[in-house]
C-alpha positions in Angstrom: 7.4 -15.8 85.4 9.6 -17.5 82.9 10.3 -20.7 85.1 14.1 -20.7 84.3 16.3 -19.4 86.9 18.9 -16.9 85.6 22.3 -16.6 86.8 22.3 -13.9 89.4 26.0 -14.9 90.8 27.3 -10.7 89.4 24.2 -9.6 90.8 25.6 -6.6 93.9 24.5 -7.3 97.3 25.2 -4.7 100.0 27.2 -5.5 102.5 26.0 -4.6 106.1 27.3 -4.2 109.5 25.2 -6.3 112.7 23.3 -2.8 112.7 22.3 -3.1 109.2 24.1 -0.2 107.9 26.0 -0.5 104.7 29.2 -0.7 104.8 30.3 -2.1 101.3 29.3 -3.9 98.0 29.8 -7.4 96.4 28.9 -9.5 94.1 26.7 -12.1 95.0 29.2 -14.9 94.1 32.0 -13.6 96.4 29.2 -12.6 99.1 28.6 -16.7 98.9 32.4 -17.7 98.4 33.7 -15.5 100.8 30.8 -15.9 103.5 30.1 -11.8 104.2 27.3 -10.5 106.0 24.7 -9.2 103.7 20.8 -8.3 104.1 18.1 -10.6 103.3 13.9 -10.9 103.9 10.8 -13.1 104.4 8.0 -12.8 103.7 4.9 -15.2 105.5 1.8 -15.8 104.8 -0.8 -16.6 107.3 -4.4 -17.9 106.1 -7.2 -16.5 108.1 -7.5 -20.0 109.9 -4.0 -19.4 110.9 -2.2 -22.2 108.7 1.1 -20.8 107.3 2.1 -20.8 103.8 5.5 -22.6 102.7 7.2 -22.9 99.6 9.3 -25.7 98.4 12.4 -24.6 96.9 12.8 -25.4 93.4 15.2 -28.1 92.4 17.5 -26.1 90.3 18.1 -23.6 93.4 21.5 -23.8 94.3 21.0 -23.5 97.6 18.4 -26.2 99.7 17.0 -27.3 96.6 13.8 -29.0 97.2 13.9 -28.3 101.2 10.6 -25.8 102.7 11.1 -23.0 103.3 9.4 -19.2 104.5 6.3 -17.9 102.0 8.8 -15.5 100.3 12.5 -15.1 100.9 15.3 -13.5 98.8 18.2 -10.9 99.0 18.2 -7.1 99.3 19.8 -6.1 96.0 22.4 -3.2 96.4 20.9 0.2 97.3 17.4 -1.7 97.4 15.6 -0.8 101.0 14.5 -4.3 102.4 10.7 -3.6 101.7 11.0 -3.0 98.1 12.7 -6.3 98.4 10.4 -8.1 99.9 7.8 -7.0 97.8 9.5 -7.5 94.1 10.5 -10.8 95.6 6.4 -12.0 96.5 5.6 -10.7 93.2 8.6 -12.7 91.5 8.3 -15.9 93.7 4.4 -16.2 93.8 3.1 -13.9 91.4 1.1 -12.0 94.4 1.5 -8.1 94.5 1.1 -6.6 98.1 1.2 -3.2 99.1 3.7 -2.6 102.2 1.0 -0.8 104.4 -0.5 -4.4 104.5 2.6 -6.1 106.1 3.3 -6.3 109.8 6.8 -5.9 110.7 7.9 -9.3 112.1 11.2 -8.2 113.3 14.8 -8.6 112.5 17.3 -11.7 113.0 20.7 -13.0 112.2 21.1 -16.1 110.3 24.7 -17.0 110.8 24.4 -21.1 111.6 26.1 -21.7 108.4 29.0 -19.2 108.3 29.5 -19.7 104.5 26.0 -17.6 104.2 25.3 -15.3 107.2 22.1 -12.7 106.7 20.6 -10.2 108.5 17.2 -11.0 107.4 14.4 -8.6 108.0 10.9 -10.3 108.3 7.3 -9.0 107.5 3.6 -10.9 108.2 0.2 -10.8 105.8 -2.7 -12.5 106.0 -3.5 -13.5 102.3 -5.9 -16.5 101.3 -4.1 -16.6 97.6 -4.5 -17.6 95.2 -0.6 -18.1 94.8 1.0 -18.3 91.1 4.7 -19.8 92.0 7.4 -19.2 89.3 8.3 -23.3 88.8 12.2 -21.4 88.9 12.0 -20.3 92.2 9.6 -22.4 93.7 8.2 -26.1 93.2 5.0 -25.6 95.2 3.2 -24.0 97.9 1.3 -25.9 101.0 -0.7 -24.4 103.4 0.3 -25.7 106.7 -0.6 -26.6 110.3 1.5 -25.8 113.5 1.2 -29.5 114.2 2.3 -30.4 110.3 5.4 -27.5 110.6 6.7 -29.2 113.6 6.3 -32.3 111.6 8.0 -31.5 109.0 11.1 -30.2 111.0 11.3 -33.1 112.8 11.8 -34.9 109.5 14.6 -32.5 108.2 12.1 -31.6 105.1 12.7 -28.1 106.0 16.0 -24.9 105.3 18.0 -24.8 108.5 17.1 -21.1 108.2 13.5 -21.6 108.1 14.0 -24.2 111.2 15.7 -21.2 112.9 13.3 -18.7 112.5 10.1 -21.3 113.5 12.0 -22.0 116.7 13.1 -17.8 117.4 9.1 -16.7 116.7 7.0 -18.3 114.0 5.9 -21.3 116.4 4.5 -18.6 119.2 2.8 -16.7 116.4 1.5 -19.3 114.5 0.0 -21.0 117.2 -1.3 -17.5 118.7 -3.5 -17.4 115.1 -7.0 -18.7 114.8 
């Protein structure tokens, strides 16, 4: 964990259709400039007491700096499987190593509210109490939030639009059903 954000603008990402089928590749910079559909992953971490772990994005991030977001998230690199990306992002962002068999599939959703960055997102969940070792280049801080605290965070506008969408799609119900 370096604490600095590398220039990823030339990283290759797979372009996909709405079913997730790879239809080409492009650099991250081109994907974002032209609004090309690509894959991303989220990993949601719950505590045994039902709270959800959120990360506050580093102020140096190009998108949504300083806003609260899913526990872990990132792009799927070209040729990489989504589950591999989720595990890699978990290591990079939180210093947490988990195995694929520990993850609960949460499904796939399309994020296209901001047409400059449409993403087909695969998500997984895990119950894990930590400890976490956030990379300061990626994550300013992490904190546990109850259902009510997340709702207040969303009302205040302190969360990313993507987290707000995913919360409304299914995370609210998943969090409320936890002990």
